[in-house]
C-alpha atoms as a printed R data frame, in Angstrom:
    type eleno elety resid chain resno       x       y      z
1   ATOM     1    CA   MET     A     1  12.562   7.403 15.508
2   ATOM     2    CA   MET     A     2   9.693   8.785 13.402
3   ATOM     3    CA   ARG     A     3   8.614   5.337 12.073
4   ATOM     4    CA   PRO     A     4   7.917   6.804  8.597
5   ATOM     5    CA   VAL     A     5   5.680   3.911  7.497
6   ATOM     6    CA   ASN     A     6   3.342   4.553 10.442
7   ATOM     7    CA   CYS     A     7   3.415   8.297  9.718
8   ATOM     8    CA   LEU     A     8   2.591   7.758  6.051
9   ATOM     9    CA   MET     A     9  -0.313   5.480  6.923
10  ATOM    10    CA   MET     A    10  -1.772   8.011  9.341
11  ATOM    11    CA   GLY     A    11  -1.417  10.822  6.812
12  ATOM    12    CA   ILE     A    12  -3.054   8.707  4.133
13  ATOM    13    CA   ALA     A    13  -5.777   7.692  6.610
14  ATOM    14    CA   VAL     A    14  -6.802  11.350  6.917
15  ATOM    15    CA   ILE     A    15  -7.157  11.621  3.133
16  ATOM    16    CA   VAL     A    16  -9.047   8.333  2.973
17  ATOM    17    CA   GLY     A    17 -11.450   9.512  5.669
18  ATOM    18    CA   ALA     A    18 -12.176  12.682  3.677
19  ATOM    19    CA   VAL     A    19 -12.596  10.859  0.361
20  ATOM    20    CA   LEU     A    20 -14.854   8.237  1.900
21  ATOM    21    CA   ALA     A    21 -16.996  10.926  3.497
22  ATOM    22    CA   ASN     A    22 -17.252  12.803  0.200
23  ATOM    23    CA   PRO     A    23 -16.178  10.797 -2.895
24  ATOM    24    CA   GLY     A    24 -17.007  13.783 -5.111
25  ATOM    25    CA   ILE     A    25 -14.560  15.979 -3.271
26  ATOM    26    CA   GLY     A    26 -13.815  19.115 -5.283
27  ATOM    27    CA   TYR     A    27 -10.543  20.764 -6.303
28  ATOM    28    CA   SER     A    28 -11.030  23.517 -3.749
29  ATOM    29    CA   VAL     A    29 -10.634  21.010 -0.895
30  ATOM    30    CA   TRP     A    30  -7.395  19.456 -2.121
31  ATOM    31    CA   GLN     A    31  -5.354  22.069 -0.305
32  ATOM    32    CA   ASN     A    32  -7.052  21.028  2.928
33  ATOM    33    CA   LEU     A    33  -6.263  17.389  2.135
34  ATOM    34    CA   ILE     A    34  -2.579  18.284  1.903
35  ATOM    35    CA   PHE     A    35  -2.803  20.091  5.237
36  ATOM    36    CA   GLY     A    36  -4.608  17.040  6.649
37  ATOM    37    CA   PHE     A    37  -1.861  14.714  5.458
38  ATOM    38    CA   VAL     A    38   0.766  16.966  7.033
39  ATOM    39    CA   THR     A    39  -1.143  16.982 10.330
40  ATOM    40    CA   GLY     A    40  -1.521  13.203 10.402
41  ATOM    41    CA   PHE     A    41   2.122  12.628  9.442
42  ATOM    42    CA   THR     A    42   3.751  15.139 11.795
43  ATOM    43    CA   LEU     A    43   1.629  14.414 14.869
44  ATOM    44    CA   THR     A    44   2.272  10.694 14.443
45  ATOM    45    CA   ALA     A    45   6.003  11.385 14.151
46  ATOM    46    CA   ALA     A    46   5.822  13.593 17.256
47  ATOM    47    CA   SER     A    47   4.053  10.856 19.182
48  ATOM    48    CA   MET     A    48   6.774   8.360 18.222
49  ATOM    49    CA   ALA     A    49   9.495  10.706 19.483
50  ATOM    50    CA   ILE     A    50   7.606  11.298 22.740
51  ATOM    51    CA   ASN     A    51   7.110   7.554 23.123
52  ATOM    52    CA   ASP     A    52  10.836   6.873 22.642
53  ATOM    53    CA   TYR     A    53  11.671   9.503 25.252
54  ATOM    54    CA   TYR     A    54   9.368   8.072 27.923
55  ATOM    55    CA   ASP     A    55  10.183   4.445 27.046
56  ATOM    56    CA   ARG     A    56  13.943   4.783 27.524
57  ATOM    57    CA   GLU     A    57  13.977   2.480 30.549
58  ATOM    58    CA   ILE     A    58  11.777  -0.161 28.958
59  ATOM    59    CA   ASP     A    59  13.641  -0.040 25.640
60  ATOM    60    CA   THR     A    60  16.953  -0.907 27.295
61  ATOM    61    CA   VAL     A    61  15.512  -4.433 27.235
62  ATOM    62    CA   ASN     A    62  12.901  -4.381 24.459
63  ATOM    63    CA   GLU     A    63  14.452  -2.168 21.769
64  ATOM    64    CA   PRO     A    64  18.069  -1.272 22.657
65  ATOM    65    CA   ARG     A    65  18.850  -0.208 19.061
66  ATOM    66    CA   ARG     A    66  16.411   2.712 19.047
67  ATOM    67    CA   PRO     A    67  18.018   6.123 18.365
68  ATOM    68    CA   ILE     A    68  18.072   7.481 21.928
69  ATOM    69    CA   LEU     A    69  19.529   4.348 23.491
70  ATOM    70    CA   SER     A    70  22.062   3.883 20.684
71  ATOM    71    CA   GLY     A    71  23.341   7.414 21.308
72  ATOM    72    CA   LEU     A    72  22.296   8.816 17.914
73  ATOM    73    CA   ILE     A    73  19.896  11.284 19.555
74  ATOM    74    CA   LYS     A    74  19.957  12.887 22.990
75  ATOM    75    CA   PRO     A    75  16.726  12.607 25.029
76  ATOM    76    CA   ARG     A    76  16.193  16.372 25.188
77  ATOM    77    CA   HIS     A    77  16.674  16.623 21.416
78  ATOM    78    CA   ALA     A    78  13.949  14.014 20.934
79  ATOM    79    CA   LEU     A    79  11.557  16.180 22.952
80  ATOM    80    CA   MET     A    80  12.556  19.297 21.003
81  ATOM    81    CA   PHE     A    81  11.961  17.416 17.759
82  ATOM    82    CA   ALA     A    82   8.539  16.277 18.994
83  ATOM    83    CA   ALA     A    83   7.646  19.857 19.954
84  ATOM    84    CA   ILE     A    84   8.557  21.174 16.486
85  ATOM    85    CA   LEU     A    85   6.571  18.412 14.772
86  ATOM    86    CA   SER     A    86   3.577  19.084 17.024
87  ATOM    87    CA   VAL     A    87   3.604  22.804 16.180
88  ATOM    88    CA   VAL     A    88   3.761  22.026 12.454
89  ATOM    89    CA   GLY     A    89   0.850  19.608 12.808
90  ATOM    90    CA   PHE     A    90  -1.283  22.060 14.764
91  ATOM    91    CA   VAL     A    91  -0.576  24.901 12.335
92  ATOM    92    CA   ALA     A    92  -1.586  22.684  9.393
93  ATOM    93    CA   ALA     A    93  -4.774  21.734 11.274
94  ATOM    94    CA   TYR     A    94  -5.550  25.396 12.013
95  ATOM    95    CA   MET     A    95  -5.063  26.213  8.314
96  ATOM    96    CA   THR     A    96  -7.775  23.645  7.563
97  ATOM    97    CA   SER     A    97 -10.474  24.547 10.094
98  ATOM    98    CA   ILE     A    98 -11.105  25.080 13.791
99  ATOM    99    CA   SER     A    99 -12.865  21.701 14.029
100 ATOM   100    CA   CYS     A   100  -9.767  20.034 12.547
101 ATOM   101    CA   LEU     A   101  -7.527  21.857 15.029
102 ATOM   102    CA   LEU     A   102  -9.683  20.704 17.951
103 ATOM   103    CA   THR     A   103  -9.658  17.110 16.636
104 ATOM   104    CA   ALA     A   104  -5.869  17.225 16.293
105 ATOM   105    CA   ILE     A   105  -5.463  18.573 19.821
106 ATOM   106    CA   VAL     A   106  -7.704  15.824 21.213
107 ATOM   107    CA   ALA     A   107  -5.666  13.144 19.404
108 ATOM   108    CA   TRP     A   108  -2.399  14.629 20.690
109 ATOM   109    CA   ILE     A   109  -3.689  14.800 24.279
110 ATOM   110    CA   ILE     A   110  -4.878  11.190 24.148
111 ATOM   111    CA   PHE     A   111  -1.459   9.981 23.048
112 ATOM   112    CA   VAL     A   112   0.408  12.057 25.622
113 ATOM   113    CA   VAL     A   113  -1.901  10.693 28.336
114 ATOM   114    CA   TYR     A   114  -1.175   7.178 27.075
115 ATOM   115    CA   THR     A   115   2.586   7.691 26.990
116 ATOM   116    CA   THR     A   116   2.919   9.400 30.370
117 ATOM   117    CA   VAL     A   117   0.240   7.579 32.380
118 ATOM   118    CA   GLY     A   118  -1.945   5.166 30.422
119 ATOM   119    CA   LYS     A   119   0.710   2.824 29.075
120 ATOM   120    CA   ARG     A   120   1.278   1.197 32.442
121 ATOM   121    CA   SER     A   121  -2.439   0.421 32.745
122 ATOM   122    CA   GLY     A   122  -2.276  -2.303 30.091
123 ATOM   123    CA   LEU     A   123  -5.506  -2.846 28.144
124 ATOM   124    CA   PRO     A   124  -6.932   0.653 28.830
125 ATOM   125    CA   GLY     A   125  -3.690   2.009 27.421
126 ATOM   126    CA   ASN     A   126  -4.128  -0.175 24.334
127 ATOM   127    CA   PHE     A   127  -7.556   1.389 23.842
128 ATOM   128    CA   LEU     A   128  -6.036   4.871 24.019
129 ATOM   129    CA   VAL     A   129  -3.550   4.043 21.260
130 ATOM   130    CA   SER     A   130  -6.296   2.527 19.120
131 ATOM   131    CA   ALA     A   131  -8.399   5.652 19.578
132 ATOM   132    CA   VAL     A   132  -5.499   7.693 18.200
133 ATOM   133    CA   VAL     A   133  -5.261   5.297 15.223
134 ATOM   134    CA   ALA     A   134  -9.003   5.655 14.505
135 ATOM   135    CA   ILE     A   135  -9.130   9.443 14.878
136 ATOM   136    CA   PRO     A   136  -7.482  10.263 11.495
137 ATOM   137    CA   PHE     A   137 -10.584   8.956  9.725
138 ATOM   138    CA   VAL     A   138 -12.752  11.184 11.894
139 ATOM   139    CA   TYR     A   139 -10.347  14.012 11.092
140 ATOM   140    CA   GLY     A   140 -10.939  13.331  7.395
141 ATOM   141    CA   MET     A   141 -14.676  13.758  7.929
142 ATOM   142    CA   ALA     A   142 -13.982  17.040  9.708
143 ATOM   143    CA   ILE     A   143 -12.112  18.283  6.624
144 ATOM   144    CA   VAL     A   144 -15.186  17.912  4.426
145 ATOM   145    CA   ALA     A   145 -17.689  18.562  7.255
146 ATOM   146    CA   GLU     A   146 -19.533  15.293  6.578
147 ATOM   147    CA   VAL     A   147 -20.337  12.358  8.872
148 ATOM   148    CA   LYS     A   148 -20.661   9.057  7.009
149 ATOM   149    CA   MET     A   149 -21.380   5.544  8.236
150 ATOM   150    CA   ASN     A   150 -18.718   3.903  6.049
151 ATOM   151    CA   VAL     A   151 -16.023   6.065  7.646
152 ATOM   152    CA   LEU     A   152 -17.273   5.275 11.142
153 ATOM   153    CA   LEU     A   153 -17.261   1.556 10.310
154 ATOM   154    CA   PHE     A   154 -13.717   1.724  9.025
155 ATOM   155    CA   ALA     A   155 -12.615   3.682 12.093
156 ATOM   156    CA   SER     A   156 -14.189   0.928 14.223
157 ATOM   157    CA   MET     A   157 -12.320  -1.771 12.286
158 ATOM   158    CA   ALA     A   158  -9.082   0.160 12.696
159 ATOM   159    CA   PHE     A   159  -9.743   0.481 16.429
160 ATOM   160    CA   LEU     A   160 -10.339  -3.248 16.874
161 ATOM   161    CA   SER     A   161  -7.477  -4.517 14.713
162 ATOM   162    CA   ASN     A   162  -5.019  -2.078 16.265
163 ATOM   163    CA   THR     A   163  -6.081  -3.117 19.772
164 ATOM   164    CA   GLY     A   164  -5.216  -6.674 18.769
165 ATOM   165    CA   ARG     A   165  -1.883  -5.425 17.449
166 ATOM   166    CA   GLU     A   166  -1.150  -3.555 20.686
167 ATOM   167    CA   ILE     A   167  -1.826  -6.677 22.742
168 ATOM   168    CA   THR     A   168   0.463  -8.613 20.372
169 ATOM   169    CA   LYS     A   169   3.101  -5.931 20.867
170 ATOM   170    CA   GLY     A   170   2.805  -6.585 24.619
171 ATOM   171    CA   ILE     A   171   3.910 -10.164 23.974
172 ATOM   172    CA   VAL     A   172   6.994  -8.859 22.187
173 ATOM   173    CA   ASP     A   173   7.829  -6.398 24.968
174 ATOM   174    CA   VAL     A   174   6.964  -8.551 27.981
175 ATOM   175    CA   LYS     A   175  10.481  -8.588 29.496
176 ATOM   176    CA   GLY     A   176  10.940  -4.840 29.510
177 ATOM   177    CA   ASP     A   177   7.326  -4.254 30.530
178 ATOM   178    CA   GLU     A   178   7.722  -6.510 33.568
179 ATOM   179    CA   MET     A   179  10.794  -4.576 34.611
180 ATOM   180    CA   ALA     A   180   8.976  -1.215 34.278
181 ATOM   181    CA   ASN     A   181   5.735  -2.495 35.856
182 ATOM   182    CA   VAL     A   182   3.718  -2.004 32.671
183 ATOM   183    CA   ARG     A   183   0.632  -4.123 33.258
184 ATOM   184    CA   THR     A   184  -0.041  -5.376 29.744
185 ATOM   185    CA   VAL     A   185  -2.273  -8.384 29.134
186 ATOM   186    CA   ALA     A   186   0.851 -10.477 28.508
187 ATOM   187    CA   VAL     A   187   2.457  -9.380 31.789
188 ATOM   188    CA   ARG     A   188  -0.687  -9.847 33.881
189 ATOM   189    CA   TYR     A   189  -2.082 -13.047 32.385
190 ATOM   190    CA   GLY     A   190   0.698 -14.610 30.326
191 ATOM   191    CA   ARG     A   191   1.479 -14.846 26.633
192 ATOM   192    CA   LYS     A   192  -1.133 -17.479 25.792
193 ATOM   193    CA   LYS     A   193  -4.027 -15.423 27.162
194 ATOM   194    CA   ALA     A   194  -2.608 -12.337 25.490
195 ATOM   195    CA   ALA     A   195  -2.541 -14.236 22.192
196 ATOM   196    CA   ALA     A   196  -6.168 -15.232 22.726
197 ATOM   197    CA   GLY     A   197  -7.082 -11.605 23.474
198 ATOM   198    CA   SER     A   198  -5.338 -10.415 20.318
199 ATOM   199    CA   ALA     A   199  -7.158 -13.045 18.271
200 ATOM   200    CA   VAL     A   200 -10.537 -11.879 19.616
201 ATOM   201    CA   PHE     A   201  -9.885  -8.309 18.463
202 ATOM   202    CA   TYR     A   202  -8.555  -9.402 15.050
203 ATOM   203    CA   ILE     A   203 -11.617 -11.569 14.439
204 ATOM   204    CA   SER     A   204 -13.938  -8.809 15.693
205 ATOM   205    CA   ALA     A   205 -12.516  -6.471 13.046
206 ATOM   206    CA   VAL     A   206 -13.081  -9.150 10.410
207 ATOM   207    CA   LEU     A   207 -16.710  -9.596 11.505
208 ATOM   208    CA   LEU     A   208 -17.342  -5.889 10.906
209 ATOM   209    CA   SER     A   209 -15.905  -5.943  7.395
210 ATOM   210    CA   PRO     A   210 -18.994  -7.280  5.492
211 ATOM   211    CA   ILE     A   211 -21.309  -4.609  6.932
212 ATOM   212    CA   PRO     A   212 -20.352  -1.806  4.475
213 ATOM   213    CA   TRP     A   213 -21.140  -4.144  1.563
214 ATOM   214    CA   PHE     A   214 -24.438  -5.337  3.015
215 ATOM   215    CA   LEU     A   215 -25.489  -1.714  3.641
216 ATOM   216    CA   SER     A   216 -24.518  -0.787  0.054
217 ATOM   217    CA   LEU     A   217 -22.019   1.764  1.339
218 ATOM   218    CA   VAL     A   218 -19.270   0.511 -0.989
219 ATOM   219    CA   SER     A   219 -18.965  -0.846 -4.515
220 ATOM   220    CA   PHE     A   220 -17.873  -4.298 -5.698
221 ATOM   221    CA   TRP     A   221 -14.218  -3.189 -5.760
222 ATOM   222    CA   PHE     A   222 -14.262  -3.191 -1.980
223 ATOM   223    CA   ILE     A   223 -14.484  -6.982 -1.891
224 ATOM   224    CA   PRO     A   224 -11.079  -8.159 -3.269
225 ATOM   225    CA   PHE     A   225  -9.080  -5.917 -0.957
226 ATOM   226    CA   VAL     A   226 -11.154  -6.554  2.142
227 ATOM   227    CA   LEU     A   227 -10.898 -10.304  1.516
228 ATOM   228    CA   LEU     A   228  -7.101 -10.001  1.587
229 ATOM   229    CA   THR     A   229  -7.377  -8.041  4.816
230 ATOM   230    CA   ASP     A   230  -9.713 -10.557  6.411
231 ATOM   231    CA   ILE     A   231  -7.624 -13.549  5.369
232 ATOM   232    CA   GLY     A   232  -4.521 -11.837  6.731
233 ATOM   233    CA   LEU     A   233  -6.102 -10.985 10.080
234 ATOM   234    CA   VAL     A   234  -7.636 -14.448 10.519
235 ATOM   235    CA   ALA     A   235  -4.312 -16.069  9.622
236 ATOM   236    CA   SER     A   236  -2.528 -13.763 12.069
237 ATOM   237    CA   ALA     A   237  -4.955 -14.745 14.821
238 ATOM   238    CA   PHE     A   238  -4.436 -18.481 14.298
239 ATOM   239    CA   MET     A   239  -0.666 -18.185 13.869
240 ATOM   240    CA   LEU     A   240  -0.430 -16.281 17.153
241 ATOM   241    CA   LEU     A   241  -2.608 -18.807 18.954
242 ATOM   242    CA   ARG     A   242  -0.407 -21.610 17.663
243 ATOM   243    CA   ASP     A   243   2.871 -19.878 18.520
244 ATOM   244    CA   CYS     A   244   2.884 -16.988 20.992
245 ATOM   245    CA   SER     A   245   6.664 -16.684 21.166
246 ATOM   246    CA   ARG     A   246   8.273 -13.246 21.140
247 ATOM   247    CA   GLU     A   247   9.717 -13.767 17.649
248 ATOM   248    CA   ASN     A   248   6.405 -14.853 16.113
249 ATOM   249    CA   ALA     A   249   4.510 -12.056 17.845
250 ATOM   250    CA   ARG     A   250   6.975  -9.550 16.363
251 ATOM   251    CA   ARG     A   251   6.349 -10.925 12.860
252 ATOM   252    CA   ILE     A   252   2.588 -10.808 13.310
253 ATOM   253    CA   LYS     A   253   2.738  -7.257 14.665
254 ATOM   254    CA   LYS     A   254   4.475  -6.171 11.453
255 ATOM   255    CA   ASN     A   255   2.118  -8.179  9.240
256 ATOM   256    CA   VAL     A   256  -0.985  -6.625 10.793
257 ATOM   257    CA   LEU     A   257   0.308  -3.224  9.692
258 ATOM   258    CA   LEU     A   258   0.337  -4.596  6.122
259 ATOM   259    CA   TRP     A   259  -3.225  -5.928  6.414
260 ATOM   260    CA   SER     A   260  -4.301  -2.527  7.703
261 ATOM   261    CA   GLY     A   261  -2.895  -1.046  4.504
262 ATOM   262    CA   PHE     A   262  -5.035  -3.403  2.436
263 ATOM   263    CA   ALA     A   263  -8.055  -2.348  4.495
264 ATOM   264    CA   LEU     A   264  -7.346   1.257  3.531
265 ATOM   265    CA   LEU     A   265  -7.209   0.222 -0.126
266 ATOM   266    CA   ALA     A   266 -10.475  -1.694  0.277
267 ATOM   267    CA   PHE     A   267 -12.410   1.354  1.369
268 ATOM   268    CA   VAL     A   268 -10.765   3.581 -1.244
269 ATOM   269    CA   ALA     A   269 -11.547   1.082 -4.020
270 ATOM   270    CA   GLY     A   270 -15.054   0.678 -2.604
271 ATOM   271    CA   SER     A   271 -15.710   4.369 -3.128
272 ATOM   272    CA   ILE     A   272 -15.346   3.865 -6.907
273 ATOM   273    CA   ARG     A   273 -18.789   3.451 -8.413
């Protein structure tokens, strides 16, 4: 239910945001980085549990093997688990700074709004999820109290690529979404137009990727990793346009998570001078 890979990536994203904002980060801040990782990990896990609770009806069609539907976890226990994780995340944020606590609260509110109300709106809901994905990098800047252009650019790339991934996910979940009146792009306009929409966001993220290099915000080591990311996202876009079936969309959704990991590595490597 926690989706540990997603949780790990969000926790690491917080650390990456801090390191990118201040590559010369000192030993005294490492404790705050640990707290930041804990906040990113636990709040992401909480959001997954909340999502599973509210998506019970939809998941009877889309994901019947998830823990609540399979009977492994009772719905009320999922909410209790989410509450505990949220408290842990907020306490870790408070131990870092008030600005971090406020950022964490904003991220949590955005996701709850998405899960309870925004999801059924379709594309606006996709934007809410992508905002939550981009916020960990902003949170990292809050840890070191620095605002840097390279972090903002990466947050923008994360926002765009994840929006493409969310639209792709709508192709996977179209049957259950139709039943629950979730107005995703795939439900409203069909799978082919949803695939085209996903491709636009993937390519938009790719178009942003050279900017950090041109602005001399990163070193040469940024290039190999970002090239892998760009090739992966472009390939994902064309593969989805060629085949927008549920099975292919599911594969691409998983692959985009991998390319996002390479993007993280690109910016980390790019901070090495």
